[in-house]
C-alpha positions in Angstrom: 1.2 -32.5 -0.6 -0.9 -30.4 -3.1 0.0 -26.7 -3.1 -1.5 -24.1 -1.0 -4.0 -22.1 -2.9 -5.6 -18.6 -1.6 -9.5 -18.6 -2.0 -11.6 -15.7 -1.6 -14.8 -16.3 -0.2 -17.6 -13.6 0.2 -16.9 -11.5 2.8 -17.0 -7.7 2.9 -14.7 -5.4 1.1 -13.0 -4.6 4.5 -12.5 -7.9 4.9 -10.5 -8.7 1.5 -8.9 -5.4 1.6 -7.2 -6.6 4.9 -6.2 -9.8 3.6 -4.9 -8.5 0.8 -2.6 -6.5 2.3 -1.8 -9.2 4.6 -0.8 -11.2 1.8 1.5 -8.1 0.2 3.1 -7.6 3.4 4.2 -11.2 4.3 5.6 -11.3 0.7 8.0 -8.3 1.5 10.1 -9.2 4.5 11.4 -6.2 5.0 7.7 -5.2 5.5 6.6 -7.3 7.9 4.9 -5.5 10.6 7.0 -7.8 13.7 6.2 -5.3 16.7 2.8 -4.6 16.0 2.8 -1.0 14.7 1.1 -1.6 11.5 -2.2 0.1 13.4 -0.5 3.8 13.4 1.4 2.6 10.2 -1.9 2.2 8.1 -3.9 5.4 9.7 -1.2 7.3 8.7 -0.8 6.2 5.2 -4.8 6.6 4.6 -4.2 10.2 6.3 -1.9 11.0 3.5 -3.0 8.7 0.9 -6.8 7.6 1.4 -8.0 4.8 -0.9 -4.7 3.6 -1.5 -3.1 0.3 -0.7 0.1 -1.4 -0.9 -1.5 -3.7 -3.9 -2.2 -1.5 -6.4 0.4 -1.4 -9.0 -0.6 0.9 -12.1 -2.9 3.6 -12.7 -5.0 2.2 -15.9 -6.2 -1.0 -13.7 -9.0 2.2 -12.6 -10.3 1.9 -16.0 -9.7 -1.7 -17.1 -12.0 -3.0 -14.4 -14.8 -0.7 -15.4 -14.3 -1.3 -18.8 -14.8 -5.1 -18.5 -17.6 -5.2 -16.3 -19.7 -2.7 -18.6 -18.6 -4.4 -21.7 -19.8 -7.6 -19.9 -22.9 -6.3 -19.0 -23.4 -4.9 -22.8 -23.0 -8.8 -24.1 -25.9 -9.8 -21.9 -24.0 -11.4 -19.3 -25.5 -10.8 -15.4 -24.9 -11.6 -11.8 -23.1 -15.1 -11.8 -22.1 -14.9 -15.7 -21.0 -11.3 -15.5 -18.2 -12.2 -12.7 -17.1 -15.3 -14.8 -17.1 -13.5 -17.9 -14.9 -10.3 -16.2 -12.8 -12.9 -14.6 -12.3 -14.6 -18.1 -11.1 -11.7 -19.9 -8.8 -10.4 -17.1 -7.0 -13.3 -17.1 -6.9 -12.4 -21.1 -5.3 -9.1 -20.5 -2.4 -10.1 -18.8 -1.2 -11.5 -22.0 -2.3 -8.6 -24.0 -0.5 -6.9 -21.6 2.7 -8.6 -22.2 2.5 -8.2 -25.5 2.2 -4.3 -25.0 6.0 -4.6 -23.7 5.6 -2.6 -20.3 5.5 -5.5 -17.6 6.1 -3.0 -14.6 3.3 -3.7 -12.4 1.7 -6.0 -14.6 -0.7 -8.1 -12.1 0.5 -11.8 -13.4 3.5 -11.2 -14.5 5.3 -13.7 -13.4 2.9 -16.4 -12.9 0.5 -15.6 -15.9 -2.7 -16.2 -16.5 -2.8 -18.5 -13.5 -2.5 -15.7 -10.8 -5.0 -15.9 -7.4 -5.5 -12.0 -7.1 -7.3 -10.7 -10.3 -6.8 -6.6 -10.8 -10.6 -6.5 -10.0 -10.2 -8.1 -6.1 -6.9 -5.6 -6.1 -8.2 -2.7 -6.9 -11.9 -3.1 -5.6 -11.9 -1.1 -2.5 -9.8 1.7 -4.2 -12.8 1.6 -7.0 -15.1 2.4 -4.3 -13.1 4.9 -2.7 -12.5 6.9 -5.7 -16.5 7.1 -6.3 -15.8 4.9 -10.1 -17.9 2.0 -8.8 -20.8 3.5 -7.0 -22.0 0.9 -5.0 -21.1 -1.3 -2.0 -20.9 -4.9 -1.9 -18.5 -7.5 -3.3 -17.9 -8.6 -6.6 -20.5 -11.1 -6.9 -22.6 -9.1 -5.1 -22.2 -6.0 -7.6 -22.2 -8.2 -10.6 -26.0 -9.3 -9.7 -26.8 -5.2 -10.2 -27.9 -3.9 -13.7 -24.6 -2.5 -15.0 -25.7 1.1 -16.3 -23.4 1.8 -19.3 -23.2 5.8 -20.8 -25.1 6.2 -23.8 -23.3 6.0 -27.0 -25.3 8.6 -28.8 -24.8 11.2 -25.9 -20.8 12.3 -26.4 -21.0 15.8 -24.4 -23.2 15.1 -21.6 -23.4 12.0 -19.2 -26.8 11.1 -17.6 -26.0 10.5 -13.9 -28.4 8.2 -12.6 -28.8 7.0 -9.2 -28.3 3.2 -9.8 -25.5 3.4 -12.3 -22.9 0.8 -10.8 -20.3 2.9 -12.6 -20.0 6.4 -12.8 -21.4 7.0 -16.3 -18.2 9.6 -16.9 -15.8 6.8 -17.2 -13.5 7.3 -20.8 -14.7 4.8 -23.2 -12.5 1.9 -23.8 -9.6 2.3 -27.1 -11.1 0.8 -30.5 -10.2 -3.0 -30.4 -9.3 -3.0 -26.4 -11.9 -5.7 -26.1 -10.0 -8.2 -29.0 -7.5 -8.5 -25.4 -4.4 -8.9 -28.3 -2.6 -6.1 -27.1 -2.4 -3.4 -25.0 -0.8 -1.2 -22.3 -0.6 1.1 -19.0 0.1 4.2 -21.0 -3.2 6.5 -19.8 -4.3 8.9 -22.5 -4.7 12.5 -21.7 -8.3 12.2 -21.1 -8.0 9.1 -19.1 -5.5 10.6 -16.8 -7.6 13.8 -16.3 -10.5 11.9 -15.8 -8.8 9.7 -13.3 -7.1 12.7 -11.8 -10.6 14.5 -10.6 -11.6 11.0 -9.2 -9.0 11.2 -7.1 -9.2 15.1 -6.6 -12.8 14.8 -5.6 -12.1 11.7 -3.3 -9.2 12.5 -1.1 -10.0 16.2 0.3 -7.2 18.2 2.1 -4.6 15.2 1.5 -1.3 14.5 0.5 -2.6 12.6 -2.5 -4.7 15.5 -3.3 -2.4 17.7 -3.2 0.3 16.2 -5.5 -2.0 15.3 -8.0 -3.8 19.0 -8.3 -0.2 20.1 -8.7 0.2 17.5 -11.4 2.9 16.3 -9.7 5.9 14.0 -11.0 7.6 12.6 -8.2 11.1 12.7 -8.0 12.2 8.6 -9.2 15.1 9.0 -6.6 12.5 9.5 -4.0 12.4 6.8 -1.2 9.6 8.7 0.9 7.5 11.0 0.6 9.2 13.9 2.8 12.1 13.4 0.6 10.3 14.3 -2.7 10.5 18.0 -3.8 6.7 18.0 -4.7 5.4 16.6 -1.2 7.9 19.3 0.4 5.9 22.0 -1.2 2.7 21.5 1.4 1.8 23.4 4.0 -1.0 23.3 7.0 -2.5 20.4 8.3 -0.7 18.5 5.3 2.5 19.2 5.9 2.1 18.3 9.8 0.5 14.9 8.8 3.8 14.1 6.7 6.0 15.1 9.5 4.3 12.9 12.0 4.8 9.7 9.4 8.4 11.1 8.9 9.1 11.2 12.7 7.1 8.0 13.5 9.5 6.5 10.8 12.5 7.2 11.7 11.9 6.7 15.5 10.6 2.9 15.2 13.2 2.0 12.7 15.2 1.8 15.6 13.3 -0.7 17.2 13.2 -2.5 14.4 16.9 -2.8 13.7 17.3 -3.6 17.6 14.6 -6.2 17.5 16.7 -7.9 14.3 20.2 -7.1 16.4 18.7 -9.9 19.2 17.5 -12.2 16.6 20.9 -12.4 15.5 22.2 -12.8 19.0 19.9 -15.7 19.4 20.9 -17.2 15.9 24.4 -17.1 17.3 23.5 -19.2 20.3 22.0 -21.7 18.6 25.0 -22.1 16.6 22.9 -21.2 12.9 26.1 -20.2 10.8 24.8 -17.9 8.2 23.9 -15.2 11.1 27.6 -15.3 12.6 28.0 -11.7 11.3 24.7 -10.3 11.4 24.8 -9.0 15.1 28.1 -6.4 14.1 25.9 -5.4 11.0 23.2 -4.4 12.8 25.1 -3.0 15.8 26.7 -0.5 13.0 23.2 0.2 11.6 21.4 1.1 14.7 24.6 3.4 15.6 23.6 5.0 12.1 20.2 5.4 13.0 21.0 6.9 16.3 23.0 9.8 14.8 20.2 10.3 12.3 17.7 10.2 14.9 20.0 12.7 17.4 20.5 15.4 14.8 16.8 15.1 13.7 13.3 17.0 15.7 12.4 14.2 17.5 13.6 15.9 20.6 10.8 17.8 21.2 8.2 15.6 19.2 4.7 15.8 21.0 3.0 12.0 20.4 -0.5 13.4 21.1 -1.0 14.8 17.5 0.1 11.0 16.6 -2.6 9.6 18.7 -5.0 12.0 17.4 -4.3 11.4 13.6 -4.7 7.7 14.1 -8.0 8.5 16.1 -9.6 10.3 12.8 -9.1 7.3 10.7 -10.8 5.1 12.9 -7.7 3.1 14.1 -7.1 4.7 17.7 -4.1 3.2 19.4 -4.0 0.6 21.7 -2.8 1.5 25.7 -0.5 -1.3 25.2 1.0 0.1 21.8 1.1 3.7 23.0 3.1 2.5 26.3 5.4 1.0 24.0 6.1 3.4 21.2 6.4 6.7 24.5 9.1 4.3 26.4 11.1 3.9 23.3 10.9 7.7 22.5 12.0 8.1 26.1 14.8 5.9 25.7 16.2 7.6 22.3 16.5 11.0 24.3 18.6 9.9 26.8 21.5 10.5 24.7 23.1 7.1 24.5 25.3 5.7 21.2 23.7 3.0 19.3 26.0 0.7 20.6 25.3 1.6 24.0 21.7 1.3 23.2 22.2 -2.3 21.4 23.4 -3.3 25.1 20.7 -1.6 27.1 18.6 -4.1 29.1 15.7 -1.8 29.5 15.8 -0.8 25.7 16.1 -4.7 24.7 13.3 -5.9 27.5 11.1 -3.4 25.8 11.5 -4.9 22.7 11.7 -8.5 23.4 8.7 -8.0 25.7 6.8 -6.7 22.9 7.3 -9.0 20.3 6.0 -11.8 23.0 2.8 -9.7 23.7 1.9 -9.9 20.0 3.2 -13.3 19.1 3.0 -15.5 22.3 4.4 -18.7 21.6 5.7 -17.8 17.8 7.9 -14.9 19.2 11.2 -15.8 17.4 13.2 -15.0 20.5 11.3 -17.9 22.5 10.8 -20.1 19.8 14.2 -22.0 18.7 12.2 -23.5 15.6 11.0 -20.8 14.4 14.5 -18.7 14.9 16.2 -21.4 12.7 13.7 -20.2 9.8 14.5 -16.5 9.8 15.8 -15.4 7.0 18.3 -12.7 8.4 16.1 -9.8 8.3 12.4 -9.3 8.9 11.0 -5.4 9.3 14.5 -4.0 8.9 13.2 -1.3 6.2 12.0 2.0 7.2 8.4 2.8 6.9 7.6 4.4 3.5 3.8 4.3 4.1 3.0 3.2 0.8 5.1 6.0 -1.1 6.6 3.5 -3.9 3.0 2.7 -5.0 1.6 6.1 -4.9 4.9 7.2 -6.6 4.2 5.0 -9.5 0.5 5.9 -9.7 1.2 9.9 -10.0 3.8 9.2 -12.7 1.2 6.8 -14.9 -1.0 10.0 -14.4 1.2 12.6 -15.0 2.7 10.8 -18.2 -1.1 11.0 -19.5 -1.7 14.4 -19.0 1.5 15.2 -20.7 0.1 13.3 -24.0 -1.2 14.8 -26.7 -4.9 14.2 -27.5 -6.7 10.9 -26.6 -5.3 8.3 -28.3 -2.3 9.5 -29.2 
């Protein structure tokens, strides 16, 4: 049997972005959207951190990609030749970054130059959203446009051409970069300042803008944005949006735990030995969750603001999903312990029926073949709304700002 490969057809940017995020989601079993809450998750993520996704890794890729496109055009490549030249250099970049020594977030770290998803594909939508790429279209479409470079003789002013593919203010690539022998993810001060300015301009009135404007260095131990001291300093609508994300993550974590408890029970019924003790484990985790939720502010949570935020992002919540979330929150407020909730038929039916509606014949609770393939945990991590990825990007920018002069 030939190995599976992932091919990118010339679909729209939005289609490609959705496909990339689906791939990323299914590569992380703890983050799978088993109960169909991804639309709300993504709406809240976009509210807090617009222009980002879970496939972004390091900030300097925002410069690597346009540097390569503009250099390829300078060398006389255009159209498909330019796209092919850039792809080849992106694959060489993997080796150069490996030599540089910082492998965290390196695209292709495991499989090397044979990686399917290259930085240009991964970062394309974000480059457009932050105004670095100034034209719509796929990579092949943009490669067919005339790439306008910054005039090398002018070091103080930029010619802002309306037909420029890339914003002319992009900092110059370091000397020797295009040899692609050795490079790293360390932003210079000029690069970090420039990238921060792009984000601030493109993400007004968001937590992302707030953190970048403050020059924030997130706490390395913060698992969620609402736990980070810098993010906690936000006020007004930004703080309100962050609170909605926190409440939603806490509330629906319980539904995910109950879903996994039901899977553990079904595994026991099928005699799957490795799942024998999982029911007790998930019951205990559900109990811990319920204690946390009782001590929280979920008791007076008004879901209308949640629906409004989703609609503002162009992701209105379907009536069925609203009904599921509302019913789950109502069950939470009845004051049961986690153990009682685990045995409550109304709660169990709510979750199992939700899986059936979402997956049909692929629902594990009703498909023994798929149940036997269950790994023992699916979607059990609390939603973090891209925070680990945002934290890494903010750290890169903060590191660059703290450096001396560009190139130091």
